[in-house]
C-alpha positions in Angstrom: 15.1 11.4 9.4 13.8 12.4 5.9 17.4 13.0 4.7 18.7 9.7 6.1 15.9 7.8 4.4 16.5 9.5 1.1 20.2 8.8 1.2 19.6 5.2 2.2 17.0 4.7 -0.5 18.3 6.7 -3.4 22.0 7.5 -2.9 23.3 4.0 -2.1 24.2 4.8 1.5 23.6 1.2 2.6 25.6 1.8 5.9 22.4 3.5 7.2 20.6 0.2 7.3 22.0 -0.8 10.7 21.2 2.5 12.6 17.8 2.8 10.9 17.0 -0.8 11.8 18.1 0.0 15.4 15.4 2.7 15.5 12.8 0.1 14.4 14.2 -2.4 17.0 13.8 0.2 19.7 10.2 0.8 18.7 9.5 -3.0 18.8 11.1 -3.2 22.2 8.7 -0.6 23.5 5.7 -1.8 21.5 6.0 -5.6 21.0 4.1 -7.1 18.1 3.0 -10.7 18.0 5.1 -11.6 15.0 7.3 -14.7 14.4 8.6 -13.9 10.9 9.9 -10.8 9.1 9.2 -10.2 5.4 10.5 -7.2 3.6 8.2 -5.5 1.0 9.7 -6.6 -2.3 10.7 -4.5 -5.2 9.9 -5.4 -8.8 12.9 -7.1 -10.4 13.4 -4.1 -12.8 13.5 -1.6 -9.9 15.8 -3.9 -8.0 18.2 -4.0 -11.0 18.1 -0.2 -11.3 18.7 0.5 -7.6 21.0 -2.5 -7.0 19.4 -3.4 -3.6 16.1 -3.5 -1.8 16.2 -1.1 1.1 13.4 -3.0 2.9 15.4 -6.2 2.7 18.5 -4.5 4.2 16.3 -3.1 7.0 14.7 -6.5 7.6 18.1 -8.3 7.7 19.4 -5.9 10.4 16.2 -6.0 12.3 16.3 -9.8 12.2 19.5 -9.8 14.1 18.2 -7.3 16.7 14.8 -8.9 17.3 16.0 -12.5 16.9 13.2 -13.1 14.3 13.8 -15.1 11.1 13.5 -13.3 7.8 11.8 -14.9 4.8 12.9 -13.3 1.5 11.6 -14.4 -1.9 8.2 -15.8 -0.7 6.4 -12.5 -1.4 7.0 -11.3 -4.9 6.1 -8.1 -6.7 4.6 -8.9 -10.1 3.8 -5.3 -11.3 6.4 -2.6 -11.9 4.2 0.1 -10.4 5.2 3.7 -10.2 6.4 4.9 -6.8 3.5 5.6 -4.5 4.8 9.1 -3.9 4.1 9.9 -7.6 0.3 9.1 -7.2 -2.1 11.8 -6.1 -4.8 10.2 -4.1 -5.3 7.2 -1.7 -7.6 5.7 -4.4 -4.9 6.0 -7.0 -2.4 4.4 -4.7 -4.8 1.6 -3.9 -5.3 0.8 -7.6 -1.6 1.3 -8.3 -0.8 -1.8 -6.2 -3.9 -3.9 -6.8 -2.7 -7.3 -7.9 0.9 -6.2 -7.7 2.0 -9.0 -5.3 1.9 -12.8 -5.1 3.2 -15.5 -2.8 5.6 -18.1 -4.3 4.5 -20.9 -2.0 2.7 -21.9 1.1 5.7 -21.7 3.5 3.9 -18.8 5.2 0.9 -20.7 6.4 0.3 -20.2 10.1 2.9 -17.5 10.4 2.5 -14.2 12.1 4.2 -11.8 9.7 5.8 -8.5 10.4 6.1 -6.6 7.0 9.1 -4.3 6.8 9.2 -1.2 4.6 11.0 2.1 4.7 8.1 4.6 4.3 4.3 4.3 4.5 2.6 6.8 2.2 -1.0 5.8 2.3 -0.8 2.2 3.6 -1.9 0.8 0.2 1.3 -1.2 -0.4 1.2 -2.7 3.1 -2.5 -3.5 2.7 -1.9 -5.2 -0.7 1.0 -7.2 0.8 -1.0 -8.2 3.8 -4.0 -9.3 1.7 -1.6 -11.5 -0.4 0.1 -13.0 2.7 -3.3 -13.7 4.4 -4.5 -15.5 1.2 -1.3 -17.6 1.4 -2.3 -18.7 4.9 -0.6 -16.2 7.2 -2.4 -16.0 10.6 -1.7 -12.3 11.0 0.2 -9.5 9.3 1.6 -6.4 10.9 3.5 -3.6 9.2 6.5 -1.6 10.5 8.0 1.3 8.7 10.7 3.9 9.5 8.4 6.8 8.7 4.9 7.8 7.6 4.6 10.5 5.0 2.0 13.0 6.0 
């Protein structure tokens, strides 16, 4: 799994989006979450230009087809170009790394039950920061779903 995620994320192997999303879909089938909208964790525009794609968006698009849930892209924005969470040492550093890093563009998420999609959860700080931002924008609930958790 680690090798597949690294190839998908850093080696431009976008074809892995569908089979990796299939794994996420299987998990959702076995453990349903009360969500009505998928939102991928956004990349900062600079990192998006460097990488050429947002791996979380690719996963969310594939999962949207499998789970029959709409995806909303562009409502959650990353304002700060933070270093990768894997490059920080402690949970406190990761929390401060993403503090104030996200914003919501508009109120189209009010009343929605959001399922945040990301590839890897390191400490949960990114998902927490996104969830806080989405709840401030009026989301009723926010859940997170990732392919893997780094331990």
